[in-house]
LOZA-139603 format. One record per residue (C-alpha): residue number from 1; residue in one letter; y, x, z. Coordinates in Angstrom, 3 decimals. Each point is the difference from the previous one (the first is absolute). Layout:
% LOZA-139603
node resi->NUM, resn->A, y->Y, x->X, z->Z $
...
END
This chain:
% LOZA-139603
node resi->1, resn->X, y->0.000, x->0.000, z->0.000 $
node resi->2, resn->X, y->3.498, x->1.169, z->-0.838 $
node resi->3, resn->X, y->2.918, x->-0.889, z->2.274 $
node resi->4, resn->X, y->2.745, x->-1.980, z->-1.765 $
node resi->5, resn->X, y->3.620, x->-0.187, z->1.154 $
node resi->6, resn->X, y->2.639, x->-2.656, z->-0.727 $
node resi->7, resn->X, y->1.940, x->2.177, z->-2.439 $
node resi->8, resn->X, y->-3.095, x->0.385, z->-2.148 $
node resi->9, resn->X, y->-0.502, x->-3.771, z->-0.206 $
node resi->10, resn->X, y->3.670, x->-0.449, z->-0.855 $
node resi->11, resn->X, y->-0.041, x->2.736, z->-2.650 $
node resi->12, resn->X, y->-3.009, x->-1.630, z->-1.672 $
node resi->13, resn->X, y->1.903, x->-3.267, z->-0.342 $
node resi->14, resn->X, y->3.415, x->1.341, z->-1.065 $
node resi->15, resn->X, y->-0.038, x->1.568, z->-3.456 $
node resi->16, resn->X, y->3.512, x->1.360, z->0.648 $
node resi->17, resn->X, y->-1.004, x->1.854, z->3.166 $
node resi->18, resn->X, y->0.071, x->3.801, z->-0.291 $
node resi->19, resn->X, y->-3.589, x->0.123, z->1.316 $
node resi->20, resn->X, y->-1.363, x->-2.731, z->-2.286 $
node resi->21, resn->X, y->-1.637, x->2.343, z->-2.514 $
node resi->22, resn->X, y->-1.752, x->1.996, z->2.685 $
node resi->23, resn->X, y->-1.082, x->-3.169, z->1.790 $
node resi->24, resn->X, y->-1.370, x->-1.492, z->-3.224 $
node resi->25, resn->X, y->-1.894, x->3.204, z->-0.773 $
node resi->26, resn->X, y->-1.549, x->-0.200, z->3.476 $
node resi->27, resn->X, y->-1.540, x->-3.402, z->-0.711 $
node resi->28, resn->X, y->-3.321, x->1.730, z->-0.710 $
node resi->29, resn->X, y->-0.216, x->0.801, z->3.722 $
node resi->30, resn->X, y->-0.510, x->-3.714, z->0.662 $
node resi->31, resn->X, y->-3.675, x->0.559, z->-0.852 $
node resi->32, resn->X, y->-0.247, x->2.077, z->3.183 $
node resi->33, resn->X, y->1.622, x->-2.813, z->1.979 $
node resi->34, resn->X, y->3.461, x->-0.389, z->1.481 $
node resi->35, resn->X, y->0.617, x->-0.672, z->3.657 $
node resi->36, resn->X, y->3.207, x->-0.775, z->1.846 $
node resi->37, resn->X, y->1.260, x->-1.768, z->3.131 $
node resi->38, resn->X, y->1.798, x->-3.267, z->0.731 $
node resi->39, resn->X, y->3.308, x->1.732, z->0.849 $
node resi->40, resn->X, y->-0.107, x->1.708, z->-3.420 $
node resi->41, resn->X, y->-0.676, x->-3.316, z->-1.710 $
node resi->42, resn->X, y->2.904, x->-1.551, z->1.907 $
node resi->43, resn->X, y->2.291, x->2.761, z->-1.275 $
node resi->44, resn->X, y->-1.366, x->-0.190, z->-3.546 $
node resi->45, resn->X, y->0.326, x->-3.787, z->-0.273 $
node resi->46, resn->X, y->3.544, x->0.204, z->1.360 $
node resi->47, resn->X, y->0.974, x->2.585, z->-2.640 $
node resi->48, resn->X, y->-1.745, x->-1.874, z->-2.786 $
node resi->49, resn->X, y->1.581, x->-3.318, z->0.949 $
node resi->50, resn->X, y->3.472, x->1.494, z->0.351 $
node resi->51, resn->X, y->0.097, x->2.097, z->-3.171 $
node resi->52, resn->X, y->-2.505, x->-1.587, z->-2.387 $
node resi->53, resn->X, y->-0.802, x->-3.499, z->1.247 $
node resi->54, resn->X, y->-2.498, x->-2.033, z->1.922 $
node resi->55, resn->X, y->-2.537, x->0.007, z->-2.854 $
node resi->56, resn->X, y->-0.498, x->3.759, z->0.421 $
node resi->57, resn->X, y->-0.443, x->-0.334, z->3.763 $
node resi->58, resn->X, y->-2.448, x->-2.853, z->-0.469 $
node resi->59, resn->X, y->-1.987, x->2.041, z->-2.545 $
node resi->60, resn->X, y->-0.381, x->2.815, z->2.530 $
node resi->61, resn->X, y->-1.231, x->-2.421, z->2.660 $
node resi->62, resn->X, y->-2.399, x->-1.599, z->-2.455 $
node resi->63, resn->X, y->-1.450, x->3.438, z->-0.751 $
node resi->64, resn->X, y->-0.552, x->0.474, z->3.741 $
node resi->65, resn->X, y->-1.547, x->-3.476, z->0.304 $
node resi->66, resn->X, y->-2.357, x->0.756, z->-2.901 $
node resi->67, resn->X, y->-1.168, x->3.204, z->1.667 $
node resi->68, resn->X, y->1.753, x->2.355, z->-2.407 $
node resi->69, resn->X, y->1.866, x->1.681, z->2.859 $
node resi->70, resn->X, y->-1.585, x->0.453, z->3.421 $
node resi->71, resn->X, y->2.134, x->-0.517, z->3.105 $
node resi->72, resn->X, y->-0.772, x->1.962, z->3.149 $
node resi->73, resn->X, y->1.058, x->-1.156, z->3.452 $
node resi->74, resn->X, y->0.131, x->2.385, z->2.931 $
node resi->75, resn->X, y->-1.395, x->-0.927, z->3.393 $
node resi->76, resn->X, y->2.618, x->-1.085, z->2.555 $
node resi->77, resn->X, y->-0.381, x->3.119, z->2.200 $
node resi->78, resn->X, y->1.007, x->2.153, z->-2.994 $
node resi->79, resn->X, y->3.468, x->-1.548, z->0.113 $
node resi->80, resn->X, y->0.853, x->2.563, z->2.681 $
node resi->81, resn->X, y->-0.849, x->2.708, z->-2.566 $
node resi->82, resn->X, y->2.446, x->-1.683, z->-2.408 $
node resi->83, resn->X, y->2.750, x->0.228, z->2.608 $
node resi->84, resn->X, y->-0.832, x->3.680, z->0.519 $
node resi->85, resn->X, y->0.147, x->0.669, z->-3.765 $
node resi->86, resn->X, y->3.339, x->-1.797, z->-0.318 $
node resi->87, resn->X, y->1.353, x->2.111, z->2.859 $
node resi->88, resn->X, y->-1.356, x->3.216, z->-1.552 $
node resi->89, resn->X, y->1.616, x->-0.755, z->-3.373 $
node resi->90, resn->X, y->3.183, x->-1.638, z->1.317 $
node resi->91, resn->X, y->2.173, x->2.451, z->-1.949 $
node resi->92, resn->X, y->-1.209, x->-1.437, z->-3.343 $
node resi->93, resn->X, y->-0.320, x->-2.769, z->1.464 $
node resi->94, resn->X, y->-3.536, x->-1.395, z->-0.309 $
node resi->95, resn->X, y->-0.320, x->-3.762, z->-0.380 $
node resi->96, resn->X, y->-2.937, x->-2.228, z->0.906 $
node resi->97, resn->X, y->-1.358, x->-0.083, z->-3.559 $
node resi->98, resn->X, y->-0.105, x->3.794, z->-0.272 $
node resi->99, resn->X, y->-1.456, x->0.354, z->3.484 $
node resi->100, resn->X, y->-2.742, x->-2.453, z->-0.884 $
node resi->101, resn->X, y->-0.941, x->2.155, z->-2.991 $
node resi->102, resn->X, y->-0.225, x->3.088, z->2.209 $
node resi->103, resn->X, y->-2.382, x->-1.958, z->2.254 $
node resi->104, resn->X, y->-1.942, x->-1.067, z->-3.080 $
node resi->105, resn->X, y->-0.322, x->3.620, z->-1.156 $
node resi->106, resn->X, y->-1.325, x->0.928, z->3.415 $
node resi->107, resn->X, y->-2.494, x->-2.856, z->-0.218 $
node resi->108, resn->X, y->-1.155, x->0.996, z->-3.504 $
node resi->109, resn->X, y->0.007, x->3.737, z->0.729 $
node resi->110, resn->X, y->2.121, x->0.822, z->-3.051 $
node resi->111, resn->X, y->3.588, x->-0.263, z->-1.182 $
node resi->112, resn->X, y->-0.411, x->-0.775, z->-3.703 $
node resi->113, resn->X, y->2.926, x->-2.311, z->-0.652 $
node resi->114, resn->X, y->1.919, x->-1.721, z->-2.771 $
node resi->115, resn->X, y->3.648, x->0.077, z->1.092 $
node resi->116, resn->X, y->3.484, x->0.484, z->-1.398 $
node resi->117, resn->X, y->1.184, x->1.261, z->3.391 $
node resi->118, resn->X, y->-0.430, x->3.733, z->-0.517 $
node resi->119, resn->X, y->2.365, x->1.011, z->2.799 $
node resi->120, resn->X, y->-1.641, x->-1.911, z->2.814 $
node resi->121, resn->X, y->-3.623, x->0.353, z->-1.063 $
node resi->122, resn->X, y->0.681, x->3.675, z->-0.635 $
node resi->123, resn->X, y->1.011, x->0.311, z->3.659 $
node resi->124, resn->X, y->-2.522, x->-2.328, z->1.659 $
node resi->125, resn->X, y->-3.267, x->1.405, z->1.281 $
node resi->126, resn->X, y->-3.046, x->-2.026, z->0.911 $
node resi->127, resn->X, y->-2.215, x->1.126, z->2.851 $
node resi->128, resn->X, y->3.160, x->1.957, z->0.971 $
node resi->129, resn->X, y->-0.548, x->2.788, z->-2.534 $
node resi->130, resn->X, y->-1.472, x->-1.233, z->-3.292 $
node resi->131, resn->X, y->2.410, x->-0.464, z->-2.950 $
node resi->132, resn->X, y->-0.041, x->-2.956, z->-2.361 $
node resi->133, resn->X, y->-1.010, x->0.496, z->-3.629 $
node resi->134, resn->X, y->2.335, x->-2.100, z->-2.151 $
node resi->135, resn->X, y->-1.829, x->-0.848, z->-3.219 $
node resi->136, resn->X, y->3.231, x->-1.224, z->-1.635 $
node resi->137, resn->X, y->1.644, x->3.386, z->0.589 $
node resi->138, resn->X, y->-3.037, x->1.641, z->-1.621 $
node resi->139, resn->X, y->0.556, x->-2.239, z->-3.026 $
node resi->140, resn->X, y->3.546, x->1.329, z->-0.333 $
node resi->141, resn->X, y->-1.148, x->3.604, z->0.076 $
node resi->142, resn->X, y->-3.079, x->-0.405, z->-2.129 $
END
């Protein structure tokens, strides 16, 4: 499973987005499976609704409902870890959506991610030391 961030979902839907080409070329990774979190979907549907329209947000949710995108939910006790991560990365700052993806990486044991947020996911570490591997950044360089 590959972790998917809100910016990736937005870039897929917006042909005018600077990341659209890279996001479209990453569609082949869907065969491996995409996974995200509810806070990321909240952010993505907000962006889609605001800048593209409700049809785009509904299409994303329908893909989730059809099983095309898996949604992971952390256990309640891990919320304390989220607070710790947000404190650790307060200078960026880290939001709930990003923190949930760090927890997800820790759960999966890898940081392979589709994101347009190079700055933050270049700084974040899961399991306190492991870097993320942004597949969209790879697409730009290769």
